DONURO-441792 format. One record per residue (C-alpha): residue number from 1; chain; x, y, z. Coordinates in steps of 0.2 Angstrom, whole numbers. Each point is the difference from the previous one (the first is absolute). Example, Ala and Ser with C-alpha at 12.3 -4.5 7.8 and 13.67 -1.06 7.14 Angstrom:
2
<nr 1, kette A, X 62, Y -22, Z 39>
<nr 2, kette A, X 6, Y 17, Z -3>
***
This chain:
379
<nr 1, kette A, X -98, Y 7, Z 86>
<nr 2, kette A, X -3, Y -4, Z -19>
<nr 3, kette A, X 13, Y 5, Z -12>
<nr 4, kette A, X -2, Y -1, Z -19>
<nr 5, kette A, X 16, Y 0, Z -11>
<nr 6, kette A, X -2, Y 5, Z -18>
<nr 7, kette A, X 13, Y -9, Z -11>
<nr 8, kette A, X -1, Y -11, Z -16>
<nr 9, kette A, X 16, Y -9, Z 5>
<nr 10, kette A, X -5, Y -11, Z 14>
<nr 11, kette A, X 9, Y -16, Z -3>
<nr 12, kette A, X -10, Y -13, Z -10>
<nr 13, kette A, X 7, Y -17, Z -6>
<nr 14, kette A, X 6, Y 0, Z -18>
<nr 15, kette A, X 0, Y 19, Z -1>
<nr 16, kette A, X 15, Y 12, Z 3>
<nr 17, kette A, X -1, Y 13, Z 13>
<nr 18, kette A, X 11, Y 14, Z 6>
<nr 19, kette A, X 7, Y 7, Z 16>
<nr 20, kette A, X -17, Y 8, Z 5>
<nr 21, kette A, X -8, Y -17, Z -1>
<nr 22, kette A, X 13, Y -8, Z 11>
<nr 23, kette A, X -2, Y 14, Z 13>
<nr 24, kette A, X -19, Y 0, Z 1>
<nr 25, kette A, X 0, Y -19, Z 1>
<nr 26, kette A, X 13, Y 1, Z 15>
<nr 27, kette A, X -9, Y 13, Z 9>
<nr 28, kette A, X -18, Y -6, Z -3>
<nr 29, kette A, X 3, Y -17, Z 7>
<nr 30, kette A, X 8, Y 7, Z 16>
<nr 31, kette A, X -14, Y 12, Z 2>
<nr 32, kette A, X -12, Y -14, Z -1>
<nr 33, kette A, X 10, Y -9, Z 14>
<nr 34, kette A, X -3, Y 15, Z 10>
<nr 35, kette A, X -18, Y -1, Z -1>
<nr 36, kette A, X -2, Y 13, Z -13>
<nr 37, kette A, X -12, Y -2, Z -16>
<nr 38, kette A, X 9, Y 2, Z -16>
<nr 39, kette A, X -7, Y 1, Z -18>
<nr 40, kette A, X 10, Y 2, Z -16>
<nr 41, kette A, X -8, Y 7, Z -15>
<nr 42, kette A, X 8, Y 1, Z -17>
<nr 43, kette A, X -2, Y -3, Z -19>
<nr 44, kette A, X 1, Y -18, Z -4>
<nr 45, kette A, X 14, Y -8, Z -11>
<nr 46, kette A, X -13, Y -10, Z -10>
<nr 47, kette A, X -17, Y 6, Z -7>
<nr 48, kette A, X -12, Y -5, Z 14>
<nr 49, kette A, X -5, Y 5, Z 18>
<nr 50, kette A, X 8, Y -11, Z 13>
<nr 51, kette A, X -1, Y 0, Z 19>
<nr 52, kette A, X 10, Y -11, Z 12>
<nr 53, kette A, X 6, Y 0, Z 18>
<nr 54, kette A, X 18, Y -5, Z 3>
<nr 55, kette A, X 7, Y -1, Z 17>
<nr 56, kette A, X -14, Y 10, Z 7>
<nr 57, kette A, X 2, Y 14, Z -13>
<nr 58, kette A, X -15, Y 4, Z -12>
<nr 59, kette A, X 6, Y 3, Z -18>
<nr 60, kette A, X -12, Y 7, Z -13>
<nr 61, kette A, X 6, Y 1, Z -18>
<nr 62, kette A, X -11, Y 10, Z -12>
<nr 63, kette A, X -1, Y -4, Z -18>
<nr 64, kette A, X 10, Y 13, Z -10>
<nr 65, kette A, X -9, Y 11, Z -12>
<nr 66, kette A, X 4, Y -1, Z -18>
<nr 67, kette A, X -9, Y 16, Z -5>
<nr 68, kette A, X 13, Y 8, Z -11>
<nr 69, kette A, X 5, Y 18, Z 6>
<nr 70, kette A, X -12, Y -1, Z 16>
<nr 71, kette A, X 6, Y -16, Z 8>
<nr 72, kette A, X 7, Y 11, Z 14>
<nr 73, kette A, X -17, Y 7, Z 3>
<nr 74, kette A, X -9, Y -16, Z 1>
<nr 75, kette A, X 14, Y -9, Z 10>
<nr 76, kette A, X -1, Y 15, Z 13>
<nr 77, kette A, X -19, Y -1, Z 0>
<nr 78, kette A, X 0, Y -19, Z 4>
<nr 79, kette A, X 13, Y 2, Z 14>
<nr 80, kette A, X -10, Y 14, Z 8>
<nr 81, kette A, X -16, Y -10, Z -1>
<nr 82, kette A, X 9, Y -15, Z 8>
<nr 83, kette A, X 6, Y 11, Z 14>
<nr 84, kette A, X -17, Y 7, Z 3>
<nr 85, kette A, X -8, Y -18, Z 0>
<nr 86, kette A, X 13, Y -6, Z 12>
<nr 87, kette A, X -2, Y 15, Z 12>
<nr 88, kette A, X -18, Y -3, Z 2>
<nr 89, kette A, X 2, Y -18, Z 5>
<nr 90, kette A, X 16, Y 2, Z 10>
<nr 91, kette A, X 4, Y 19, Z 4>
<nr 92, kette A, X 18, Y 4, Z -7>
<nr 93, kette A, X 11, Y 11, Z 11>
<nr 94, kette A, X 15, Y 3, Z -11>
<nr 95, kette A, X 2, Y -1, Z -19>
<nr 96, kette A, X 18, Y 0, Z -5>
<nr 97, kette A, X 8, Y 1, Z -18>
<nr 98, kette A, X 15, Y 5, Z -9>
<nr 99, kette A, X 3, Y 18, Z -8>
<nr 100, kette A, X -13, Y -1, Z -14>
<nr 101, kette A, X -13, Y -10, Z 9>
<nr 102, kette A, X -13, Y 13, Z 5>
<nr 103, kette A, X -1, Y 11, Z -15>
<nr 104, kette A, X -17, Y -5, Z -6>
<nr 105, kette A, X -7, Y -8, Z 16>
<nr 106, kette A, X -14, Y 9, Z 10>
<nr 107, kette A, X 4, Y 1, Z 19>
<nr 108, kette A, X -12, Y -8, Z 12>
<nr 109, kette A, X -3, Y 10, Z 16>
<nr 110, kette A, X 8, Y -6, Z 15>
<nr 111, kette A, X 13, Y -11, Z -9>
<nr 112, kette A, X 18, Y 6, Z 0>
<nr 113, kette A, X 10, Y -1, Z -16>
<nr 114, kette A, X 19, Y -3, Z 1>
<nr 115, kette A, X 13, Y 1, Z -14>
<nr 116, kette A, X 15, Y -11, Z 3>
<nr 117, kette A, X 15, Y 7, Z -10>
<nr 118, kette A, X 6, Y -15, Z -10>
<nr 119, kette A, X 7, Y 12, Z -13>
<nr 120, kette A, X -11, Y 9, Z -11>
<nr 121, kette A, X 1, Y 8, Z -17>
<nr 122, kette A, X 8, Y 16, Z 5>
<nr 123, kette A, X 12, Y -9, Z 11>
<nr 124, kette A, X 7, Y -11, Z -13>
<nr 125, kette A, X 0, Y 13, Z -14>
<nr 126, kette A, X 18, Y 5, Z 4>
<nr 127, kette A, X 7, Y -18, Z 2>
<nr 128, kette A, X -8, Y -5, Z -17>
<nr 129, kette A, X 6, Y 16, Z -8>
<nr 130, kette A, X -17, Y 5, Z -7>
<nr 131, kette A, X -12, Y 14, Z 2>
<nr 132, kette A, X -17, Y 0, Z 9>
<nr 133, kette A, X -14, Y -8, Z -9>
<nr 134, kette A, X -14, Y 12, Z 1>
<nr 135, kette A, X -14, Y -13, Z 3>
<nr 136, kette A, X 10, Y -10, Z 13>
<nr 137, kette A, X 6, Y 16, Z 8>
<nr 138, kette A, X -18, Y 6, Z 2>
<nr 139, kette A, X -6, Y -16, Z 8>
<nr 140, kette A, X 14, Y 1, Z 12>
<nr 141, kette A, X -3, Y 18, Z 5>
<nr 142, kette A, X -19, Y -4, Z 2>
<nr 143, kette A, X 4, Y -15, Z 11>
<nr 144, kette A, X 11, Y 10, Z 11>
<nr 145, kette A, X -14, Y 13, Z 3>
<nr 146, kette A, X -12, Y -13, Z 5>
<nr 147, kette A, X 12, Y -9, Z 12>
<nr 148, kette A, X -4, Y 1, Z 19>
<nr 149, kette A, X 18, Y -6, Z 4>
<nr 150, kette A, X 16, Y -7, Z -7>
<nr 151, kette A, X 12, Y -14, Z 4>
<nr 152, kette A, X 17, Y 2, Z -8>
<nr 153, kette A, X 10, Y -16, Z -1>
<nr 154, kette A, X 17, Y 9, Z 2>
<nr 155, kette A, X 6, Y 17, Z 6>
<nr 156, kette A, X 7, Y 2, Z -18>
<nr 157, kette A, X -17, Y -3, Z -9>
<nr 158, kette A, X -9, Y 12, Z 12>
<nr 159, kette A, X 13, Y 15, Z -3>
<nr 160, kette A, X 2, Y -4, Z -19>
<nr 161, kette A, X -19, Y -1, Z -3>
<nr 162, kette A, X -2, Y 17, Z 9>
<nr 163, kette A, X 11, Y 9, Z -13>
<nr 164, kette A, X -14, Y -4, Z -13>
<nr 165, kette A, X -17, Y -2, Z 10>
<nr 166, kette A, X -8, Y 8, Z 15>
<nr 167, kette A, X -6, Y -11, Z 15>
<nr 168, kette A, X -12, Y 14, Z 4>
<nr 169, kette A, X 4, Y 0, Z 18>
<nr 170, kette A, X -7, Y -18, Z 2>
<nr 171, kette A, X 8, Y -11, Z 13>
<nr 172, kette A, X 15, Y -10, Z -7>
<nr 173, kette A, X 10, Y -14, Z 8>
<nr 174, kette A, X 16, Y -9, Z -5>
<nr 175, kette A, X -3, Y -19, Z 2>
<nr 176, kette A, X 12, Y -12, Z -9>
<nr 177, kette A, X -7, Y -15, Z -9>
<nr 178, kette A, X -1, Y -16, Z 11>
<nr 179, kette A, X 10, Y -15, Z -5>
<nr 180, kette A, X -6, Y -17, Z 5>
<nr 181, kette A, X 15, Y -8, Z 8>
<nr 182, kette A, X -8, Y -17, Z 0>
<nr 183, kette A, X -2, Y 0, Z -18>
<nr 184, kette A, X 17, Y 8, Z -4>
<nr 185, kette A, X 12, Y -9, Z 12>
<nr 186, kette A, X 16, Y -9, Z -3>
<nr 187, kette A, X -2, Y -17, Z -9>
<nr 188, kette A, X 9, Y -16, Z 0>
<nr 189, kette A, X 3, Y 1, Z -19>
<nr 190, kette A, X 16, Y -2, Z -9>
<nr 191, kette A, X 7, Y 16, Z -6>
<nr 192, kette A, X 5, Y 0, Z -18>
<nr 193, kette A, X 18, Y 6, Z -3>
<nr 194, kette A, X 1, Y 18, Z -6>
<nr 195, kette A, X -19, Y 1, Z -3>
<nr 196, kette A, X -4, Y 19, Z -2>
<nr 197, kette A, X -19, Y 2, Z 3>
<nr 198, kette A, X -12, Y 14, Z -5>
<nr 199, kette A, X -18, Y 1, Z 4>
<nr 200, kette A, X -13, Y 13, Z -6>
<nr 201, kette A, X -8, Y 6, Z -15>
<nr 202, kette A, X 12, Y -1, Z -15>
<nr 203, kette A, X 0, Y 18, Z -5>
<nr 204, kette A, X 11, Y 15, Z -1>
<nr 205, kette A, X -3, Y 8, Z 17>
<nr 206, kette A, X 5, Y -16, Z 9>
<nr 207, kette A, X 18, Y 2, Z -7>
<nr 208, kette A, X -1, Y -17, Z -10>
<nr 209, kette A, X 9, Y 7, Z -15>
<nr 210, kette A, X 14, Y 7, Z 10>
<nr 211, kette A, X 1, Y -17, Z 9>
<nr 212, kette A, X 2, Y -9, Z -16>
<nr 213, kette A, X 13, Y 12, Z -6>
<nr 214, kette A, X 10, Y -3, Z 17>
<nr 215, kette A, X -1, Y -19, Z -3>
<nr 216, kette A, X 15, Y -2, Z -12>
<nr 217, kette A, X 11, Y 9, Z 13>
<nr 218, kette A, X -5, Y -12, Z 13>
<nr 219, kette A, X 3, Y -15, Z -12>
<nr 220, kette A, X 18, Y 6, Z -3>
<nr 221, kette A, X 3, Y -4, Z 19>
<nr 222, kette A, X -13, Y -14, Z 2>
<nr 223, kette A, X -2, Y -10, Z -16>
<nr 224, kette A, X -13, Y -11, Z 8>
<nr 225, kette A, X -11, Y 14, Z 5>
<nr 226, kette A, X -19, Y -1, Z -6>
<nr 227, kette A, X -12, Y 15, Z 1>
<nr 228, kette A, X -18, Y -6, Z 4>
<nr 229, kette A, X -14, Y 12, Z -3>
<nr 230, kette A, X -17, Y -3, Z 8>
<nr 231, kette A, X -14, Y 11, Z -5>
<nr 232, kette A, X -14, Y 4, Z -12>
<nr 233, kette A, X 4, Y 9, Z -16>
<nr 234, kette A, X -4, Y 19, Z -2>
<nr 235, kette A, X -8, Y 6, Z -16>
<nr 236, kette A, X 3, Y 17, Z -9>
<nr 237, kette A, X -14, Y 11, Z -4>
<nr 238, kette A, X -1, Y -8, Z -17>
<nr 239, kette A, X -2, Y -17, Z 8>
<nr 240, kette A, X 17, Y -6, Z -4>
<nr 241, kette A, X 10, Y -11, Z 12>
<nr 242, kette A, X 14, Y 7, Z 11>
<nr 243, kette A, X 8, Y -17, Z 1>
<nr 244, kette A, X 0, Y -2, Z -19>
<nr 245, kette A, X 9, Y 17, Z -1>
<nr 246, kette A, X 13, Y -6, Z 11>
<nr 247, kette A, X 2, Y -16, Z -10>
<nr 248, kette A, X 1, Y 9, Z -16>
<nr 249, kette A, X 11, Y 15, Z 5>
<nr 250, kette A, X 10, Y -3, Z 17>
<nr 251, kette A, X 3, Y -19, Z -1>
<nr 252, kette A, X 9, Y 0, Z -17>
<nr 253, kette A, X 12, Y 13, Z 7>
<nr 254, kette A, X 7, Y -13, Z 13>
<nr 255, kette A, X 1, Y -15, Z -12>
<nr 256, kette A, X 1, Y -18, Z 6>
<nr 257, kette A, X -2, Y 4, Z 18>
<nr 258, kette A, X -18, Y 6, Z -2>
<nr 259, kette A, X -4, Y -19, Z 1>
<nr 260, kette A, X 3, Y 2, Z 19>
<nr 261, kette A, X -13, Y 13, Z 1>
<nr 262, kette A, X -16, Y -9, Z 4>
<nr 263, kette A, X -18, Y 8, Z 0>
<nr 264, kette A, X -11, Y -10, Z 11>
<nr 265, kette A, X -16, Y 10, Z -2>
<nr 266, kette A, X -12, Y 4, Z 14>
<nr 267, kette A, X 1, Y -11, Z 15>
<nr 268, kette A, X -13, Y -2, Z 14>
<nr 269, kette A, X 1, Y 7, Z 17>
<nr 270, kette A, X 2, Y -17, Z 7>
<nr 271, kette A, X 14, Y -4, Z -13>
<nr 272, kette A, X 11, Y 15, Z 2>
<nr 273, kette A, X 8, Y -5, Z 17>
<nr 274, kette A, X 8, Y -15, Z -9>
<nr 275, kette A, X 7, Y 11, Z -14>
<nr 276, kette A, X 8, Y 11, Z 14>
<nr 277, kette A, X 6, Y -15, Z 10>
<nr 278, kette A, X 10, Y -7, Z -15>
<nr 279, kette A, X 9, Y 17, Z -3>
<nr 280, kette A, X 18, Y 4, Z 5>
<nr 281, kette A, X -4, Y 19, Z -1>
<nr 282, kette A, X -17, Y 9, Z -4>
<nr 283, kette A, X 2, Y 16, Z -10>
<nr 284, kette A, X -14, Y 13, Z -2>
<nr 285, kette A, X 8, Y 16, Z -8>
<nr 286, kette A, X -16, Y 10, Z -2>
<nr 287, kette A, X 0, Y 17, Z -7>
<nr 288, kette A, X -13, Y 5, Z 13>
<nr 289, kette A, X -11, Y -8, Z 13>
<nr 290, kette A, X -12, Y 6, Z 13>
<nr 291, kette A, X 7, Y -13, Z 12>
<nr 292, kette A, X 1, Y -17, Z -10>
<nr 293, kette A, X -5, Y -17, Z 7>
<nr 294, kette A, X 12, Y -11, Z -9>
<nr 295, kette A, X 16, Y 7, Z 10>
<nr 296, kette A, X -7, Y -3, Z 17>
<nr 297, kette A, X -8, Y -16, Z -5>
<nr 298, kette A, X 17, Y -7, Z -6>
<nr 299, kette A, X 8, Y 7, Z 16>
<nr 300, kette A, X -12, Y -9, Z 11>
<nr 301, kette A, X 5, Y -16, Z -8>
<nr 302, kette A, X 18, Y 4, Z 5>
<nr 303, kette A, X 6, Y 3, Z -18>
<nr 304, kette A, X 14, Y 13, Z -4>
<nr 305, kette A, X -10, Y 14, Z -9>
<nr 306, kette A, X 6, Y 14, Z -11>
<nr 307, kette A, X -13, Y 14, Z -1>
<nr 308, kette A, X -1, Y 17, Z -8>
<nr 309, kette A, X 9, Y 15, Z 9>
<nr 310, kette A, X -14, Y 12, Z -7>
<nr 311, kette A, X -16, Y 4, Z 8>
<nr 312, kette A, X -4, Y -10, Z 15>
<nr 313, kette A, X 15, Y -12, Z -2>
<nr 314, kette A, X 9, Y 6, Z 16>
<nr 315, kette A, X -16, Y -2, Z 10>
<nr 316, kette A, X 0, Y -18, Z -4>
<nr 317, kette A, X 19, Y -4, Z 0>
<nr 318, kette A, X 15, Y 6, Z 10>
<nr 319, kette A, X 13, Y -1, Z -14>
<nr 320, kette A, X 13, Y -13, Z 4>
<nr 321, kette A, X -8, Y -4, Z 17>
<nr 322, kette A, X -17, Y -8, Z -4>
<nr 323, kette A, X 2, Y -1, Z -19>
<nr 324, kette A, X 7, Y 10, Z -14>
<nr 325, kette A, X -6, Y 15, Z -10>
<nr 326, kette A, X 5, Y 5, Z -18>
<nr 327, kette A, X -3, Y 12, Z -13>
<nr 328, kette A, X -14, Y -8, Z -11>
<nr 329, kette A, X 6, Y 11, Z -15>
<nr 330, kette A, X 18, Y -6, Z 0>
<nr 331, kette A, X 2, Y -18, Z -7>
<nr 332, kette A, X 18, Y 0, Z 6>
<nr 333, kette A, X -4, Y 4, Z 18>
<nr 334, kette A, X -14, Y -13, Z 0>
<nr 335, kette A, X 13, Y -13, Z -7>
<nr 336, kette A, X 13, Y 5, Z 13>
<nr 337, kette A, X -12, Y -1, Z 14>
<nr 338, kette A, X -5, Y -18, Z -6>
<nr 339, kette A, X 18, Y -5, Z -1>
<nr 340, kette A, X 3, Y 7, Z 17>
<nr 341, kette A, X -13, Y -11, Z 7>
<nr 342, kette A, X 5, Y -16, Z -10>
<nr 343, kette A, X 18, Y 2, Z 5>
<nr 344, kette A, X -3, Y 1, Z 19>
<nr 345, kette A, X -13, Y -14, Z 4>
<nr 346, kette A, X 4, Y 0, Z 19>
<nr 347, kette A, X -3, Y 19, Z 1>
<nr 348, kette A, X -15, Y -1, Z -11>
<nr 349, kette A, X -7, Y -13, Z 12>
<nr 350, kette A, X 3, Y 11, Z 15>
<nr 351, kette A, X -8, Y 15, Z -8>
<nr 352, kette A, X -15, Y -11, Z -6>
<nr 353, kette A, X -3, Y -5, Z 18>
<nr 354, kette A, X 0, Y 18, Z 6>
<nr 355, kette A, X -11, Y 4, Z -15>
<nr 356, kette A, X -13, Y -12, Z 7>
<nr 357, kette A, X 0, Y 7, Z 17>
<nr 358, kette A, X -2, Y 18, Z -6>
<nr 359, kette A, X -15, Y -6, Z -10>
<nr 360, kette A, X -8, Y -8, Z 15>
<nr 361, kette A, X 3, Y 16, Z 9>
<nr 362, kette A, X -7, Y 12, Z -13>
<nr 363, kette A, X -13, Y -10, Z -9>
<nr 364, kette A, X -6, Y -13, Z 12>
<nr 365, kette A, X -18, Y -4, Z -5>
<nr 366, kette A, X -9, Y 1, Z 17>
<nr 367, kette A, X 8, Y 17, Z 4>
<nr 368, kette A, X -4, Y 8, Z -17>
<nr 369, kette A, X -18, Y -7, Z 1>
<nr 370, kette A, X -2, Y 8, Z 17>
<nr 371, kette A, X 6, Y 17, Z -6>
<nr 372, kette A, X -13, Y -2, Z -14>
<nr 373, kette A, X -14, Y -4, Z 12>
<nr 374, kette A, X 5, Y 15, Z 11>
<nr 375, kette A, X -1, Y 12, Z -15>
<nr 376, kette A, X -16, Y -7, Z -6>
<nr 377, kette A, X -8, Y 2, Z 18>
<nr 378, kette A, X 6, Y 18, Z 1>
<nr 379, kette A, X -10, Y 3, Z -16>
***
C-alpha cells in the first residue's frame, strides 16, 4: 500500500508546525514500520523545492507560488502535478488531506481520497465567533463532495461538522489521534514548583487570554506560580501579532505579576516533552478542539492535566478521575481548578497516573495505526 498525505506542516527543523504536522509525522513513521510506503506532499516553508527521506518517510516540499491573487491556483496545480508524477512511478492507493485539501485537485482514477476531520473552516466558525468566509466555505464544500471517505478524530467533530456539511453517504470512521508513548513518557526531570504550562498556538480559540486573566487569582494563593506559554504566535488578518495584543492590553491589567508570564515561542517536537516534564500542572483551556493533541500528550507523560469541558473534552478526560475539565470562558473557574491541583499534590499525582493509563488505552499508537490500516484496506 502507498499512502500520500497532503500537509504543509510536516515538522522541519527550525520551522514551527501545528498539531496536524505532529499527527502526520507520528502516523507516517509507524506506517513505514508496518511496511507501508508513505509520501508527504506540501508547500515549503522556504522559496525552493526540497525532497528528503526521514525515518523511511518521503517528504516533498514544493516551492510556494508568489503570484498575487492566483497563488492558490498555482500551488494546487503543482501539488496535483507532483501527485501524478509520483503515482506513475509508484502507484498511490490513498491520498489523505484535511478539510480544504481537494478543492482544486483533479482525482486520479483508482486512487481513494480521504478527508481527515482535523477541524475545518465551518467547524471552528462557532468557536471563533465569526461568519463563514465564502471562499474557504466553497473550498470545503468542494473537498467534501470529492472525498471517497472520511476519518473523524473524535465523535464530537464528526457530529458537529455534520451540522454544517454533508458527508454525501461516504464511509466515515471515528479514529482518535495516536500518541507516541515512547516520545511522551514520564521523565526524570526536576519539576519546577508551581509551574503552570500551556502549549499550543498563542491565539484566542486556545483560551490563552482567559488563562492569563485567571493567573492573578492563582498568584493570590500561590505567589511563586509561573505561567509558561509554549507555542507560535497567531496573526490577525491585518498581520498584527496576537502576543503583542496581549502584551499591550491584557498584561498591563495585572501589573507586576505579568513578569511571571513567559512566552517561550515555538518549540520543536523533540523539545516539547521537556517543557511538559518541568510542569506542575498543564492547562489547555481551548474554546474548541476536534480532539486536541496536547492534552493526551501531557497525560502520557503522567502530568496533571486541565482541559476544556467543551467539545471533545469529556472524550479525552474523565473529570476528577484522569484529569480535570473546566469552562474555558470563565477565568475564575480556570483559576479555581489550577488552585485545586496545586493544593493537593498527592491527589494530583494519583490522577496523573490514571491519566497516563487512560491515554495508553485510548490513544496507543499501534492500536490506532492498525485501525487506520484496516479502514484504508476497506477502501
